[in-house]
N, C-alpha and C positions, 0 to 999 in steps of 0.2 A: 325534578326536575331534571332534563340532559342540561349539558356540557355544552358553551359557549365558542365556537370555533375561532373567534377573535382574542378572546381570553388565554384562549389555551397559548397562541400563537406569543401572544405579551410577555408571560411567564418564559416563554422560551425565550427570546430577545432579553428580558429582564436576570437570566441564567447565566446567557451570552455574555450580558457587561459586567454579572456579579461578577465573573472573573479574571479579568481587567487589575491589574497590576496585584492581584492575589498568586494568581499560574500563569499567565502570562500577560506580554503588553500587545501583542496585535492576536484576533482570532476572526474565522469566515466562517459559516453554515451554511448549507440543502438538503431541505427535508425534500421530498417531493414519492408521488407513487406512478409505476407503471411510466417512468421519461417526462410526470410532469413535476416539475415545480411547484411545491404551493405554500412554501417559507424559505426565504435567506435574507441577508444580514453578515452584517460584522459591527465587528467593535474593535475598540482601542487605539491604537498605533504604532506604528513599524519597529517604535524601537521606544529603549526607558529616558531618550532623550525629549529633553520639552518638546521642543521644536518640529518632531519627529512627523511627520505627516500621517494622516489619517487610515485606520485600515482600512478596505475594502474589497468587495466582490470582487476586482483585479486583483490583489493582493498575492507575490509570487510566495508560494509556503516548499519548506524545505521537506518533503515528502515522509525520509528519513526512508523505515520497513515498507510503507506500501511499494514503495523499490519489490519487492519482489514476489506481489500478488500481481500487480499492474504495468511489471514489464518484464522479467522474467521467466516466470508461469504462463502470463502472455504467451509470449515469445515462442517456449517450447511448445504451447498450444498449437499458434499456428503453425510449429516445422511437423508436429505429430498428424494435425489435420490433413497435411501436403502430405503423408506416409513419406517426409526426410528424414524423421527418427522416432522407437519406437520407445514407449514407458517402460516397458521388463525387460528389455534387452541390456549386458553391461554394459559400464562405461567402458572399457577399455572398445566397442565396439566405435563410439565416438567422437575418443579422445587417442592422441599422439601419443606411443608406446614411451617413447626417451619421455616425457616429461612426468606420467601417470602409475603411480607406482603400485605393485600389487594385489597391496592389501584394498584398495581404493576401486580396482579393475572390474570386479563381480559386482559393484554398487549397480543396480538400478535408477533411471531419472522417479521411477516413484516412490523408492525411496526416498531420495535425495528433497522430491518438493511437497512431503511430508514428515520434512526434519527422522527418521528411524536411516541413517544410513550410520549412526556411528561418532562421527564426527564430532569435535568437542565447539562450542557455542557461538568460540570468539577467539579469537589469536591478535595484537601488537603487531602484525606484518608490515603497519608503515613501515615500518624501523628498518626492515633490510626492504622496503621499496627505494625508501627515502634515498639509501646509496646507493641507487641504480640508476643509469642514465636518464633522462625525462623522457627521450622518447621509448623505452624501452619498457617501461613502465606500467601501461594501460596493458598490454597483454602477459604482463607478469603475475598480477595477482588469485588467478585461478592454479599458476603453477605455485607458485609460494602454499596457497591453499591445501593443493594435489598434499604435499610434504609431508603436512604436519599427522601426527600416525591418530588413529582411529583410537576414541575414550571407552568404544564400548564395541558388541559386536551386534553386524547391522541385521534389524530388526525388532533386536530386544527390549531398545529405551527408545521410547520418542521426548528428542535432547532437540529444542530453536539453534537451530545453526545460520552463522554468516556462510562459514565457510562452507557450503555445502552448497550455496547461490554462488556463490564466487564458480563454482565448480561447473553449476549449470549453466552460469554466463558461457565459461569454455568451450558448451556445448553447443551453446546458440551461435560463438562468434566462429567456433570448429566448423561445424554444416552449412551455419549460412553462408557463411564468407565475407561475412560484417559485421564492422564493431555492434555489439548491442543499442547503443544508441541507436546507433541509426538505422539497423534493421528494423526497432521499434517502432521511428520515424515512418518510416518508408512503406510499412506493412499494419501499423499499429495503426498509430496518433492521423497523420492526416487521414486516411481513407474512411477513419470517426468523424471527421471537421474535426478535430485538438491541433488547437495555434499556436499553445503556448507550453503544453507539459511535454517534458522532457529534456535530459542531461545537461547540463554544464552550461545555463542557459547565457552565462556574461559574453559567452563567445556569441554566441550568434546574433546577428545586426539588430540592434536595435536592444541587445538582451543588456547593455549597463544602463537602460532607463527605464530599469522595468522593477515597479513598489516591491522590492524582497521586504520580506517579516526575518528581521534581525534575531542570529541566533550566536552562541558566542564560539570565541576560538581555540576552546574544550583543552583538547591534550598536545594542542599545534600553536605555540603562541602569536607565531608567521601569519594561522588563516584567517583573510577578511569574516568576520560574525554578518555578511551579508551574502547574498546569492553563491553564494561557495558552501559545497556539501559538507553539513554538520560533523558526518562518522566519516573518522581520522581516517579508516583502509579504503576508504572510497574516495578521497582527500588525496590520498597519496597515489593512486594510478593514474589520477588525473582525470576525477571526477565522475568516471563514468566504471561503475562494478554491477554486479548482480545481488548483491542485495542493498547496495543503499546511492544514493544517486541522482531521484528521482525527483522537477519541481513541478510545480501545478499551482492552481486555483482550482478553490473549492466550484465552482460552474465546472471547471471539465473534470476535476474526480467524478462528480457525479455524472455526466454525461457520459464519464467514462464506464461507471458501474451500474447506472440505468439502462444503458446497451446490455450487459452482459446477463441480467435480470431478467432482459426482452428477448435476449438469448436462449433462455430457458428457459422460458414458456415458448418457444415455437420458432419465435423469429428471428432471419435469416438477417441477422443486423454489419454490416461494414465486410467486413473479410468475418465475423463468428459464429461458427456453424452451432447451430444449436447443441446437435448431440455432444460435440467436442467441448460446448459449455457443460453441460448436463455433467459428463466425466469429472471436467475440473472442478468443480462445485459440491461431490460428494466423495465426505471420504473411505477410498479402497477400503476391503476389506482389510482387519487389522490392523487401518489408522486412527485414530481420533482427530486427527485432521481433515481436508480437501488439500486437493492438491493446489497447495501455494496459499490457498485460503485460510485461514482462520476460523472453528467452528465454538459455541457457547462449552464451559462444562458443562458436566452436564449436574443437573439437580442434586440433592437444595445448593450448589454452590455457584452464586450468580457472579459471572463474568462480565467487561467491557460492557456487552452488548446489552445487563440491563434485564428488564422484566419483562417484554413484549417483544420483540424478538423471539423464536420457536427456536426450536434444534437444529434444528434445517439449516436455519441462519448461518450467512459467510460475511467474512468481514477483517479486520489487520488492522493491528495499533506504531504508531511509528514512535520511535524517539526524541524527537522534536517534538511533538503534543500531538500530532494527527491518526485522524482515523476513521472509518467507512463502515458500514451494516448493510447489509443487503436480506432482505427476504427472498431469494429466487420466485417463489412459486406465487405474492402479488407485486412484486418488484416495486414494494415498499427501501428505500433508501432513507438512510443519514449521514451526514460528511462532517466532519467538522475537523479545522485545522487553528490551531491556533502554535505560539512557542515558544513552547513553557522553558524550552533549554534555557532563556535568555535571561529567566530569571534566574535562575542554577539547577545544573543537571542532575546532583545525586538525590533530590529526595523525589522518586518517584509519585508517591502514598500521594497526593493531591487529584493529582490528574486520572491518577485511577479510581480515586471515586468520583471524582469529575464524570470521566464518562459514563456514568452508566445511569447518572440522574442528569444529566441535556438527554440522556437517548430515548429512558424513559418518558422527559416532558415532553420530543417532540411526537416521539408514539401517544401520549395522552393528544395530545393536541390533531394531528391528522386523525385522531380515533375520531373526534368530534368536530374534522368536520366534513368527515361523512355518514355522523350523526348516530357515532357506536360510543359507548368512552370507553370499556372492556375489552381486552386484545385489540387493536386495530390491526394489527402486523399478521390479524388471520379477519379477516372481515371485507376485503377485498373483492367483489365480484367480479363477472367479466364486463357483465356493462359500465365500471367503473375504469375501468383498464383502457379507454379509448382513444385519451392523448397522448401525441408519439413527441418526442422531443424534434 
């Protein structure tokens, strides 16, 4: 007897509800294929306050490290496809010598995008940022990151690094002549019809009225718990950084990731060139990660993607409890946004266990919707890829 699509989606909804109070207070998720939404839902409340409004698909989440692929990496992609930067030329060509130390000068954008530049994972740069005048902080973060000594010789170790994406922010802003947030808004989000996704949401007209999912003050007691970026380094830099700072809704994250899937399949989607999207979603020789995007770990290890996304799939995770995963060949997308840090930032084990369970349930339900029970990520034919956003 075959599986029933409606039962599959009920299981996905029940799983999202089951995480409320245990893992997060607010969650929103969207599942679809080839740009068509097959299921979407929300659960919980914006904070743990008993009178807090209910979460919805309009809830705005701090996307945390989803900033890396969905802002910084795509900004580099747009500059590369416009022939304004080269992924293989040394960093000294793009950044000014006065603040770029010699040990960073020979790094390439490819090394930074794949976390193989030899930079450490993190440093508390916010402490020094907060001693500088507020007007100087936004452009200071890449310079502070550049001053941190390398931990490894480039191209010898893959070490996930916030600092590498701070340097990439510096490249984007130096080459484009625009702040990262403005460049992404003008050249990426607005052309794709995304009206909420962006940085520093409270500074926009009407931004104070957005329904924000609460996070927590963390290492900065004065920081508001909602509508301000949770990452300390990004917050101290004014809310815009190459590694964190992006906000968005589940629907708009789905729309952007689905656009990448459509471009990978050969469709020119807004500013996204298929050739360059394929290049960024494919690990270069010697790298385990794509350019700004994660890949599933090699078997038998199971990562966040779960059992049904193929080794060629891409995605990313955010510390606040956010994630997306994309199967480029089929356009299958699962977006899961939560505010898990609101209930405690230290224990990441529960959300790590939850993500693959949710992905598996969503993929099974999507497979049932197509009348197939096994490996739904690989089962969609070209005839099933007709609908578009």
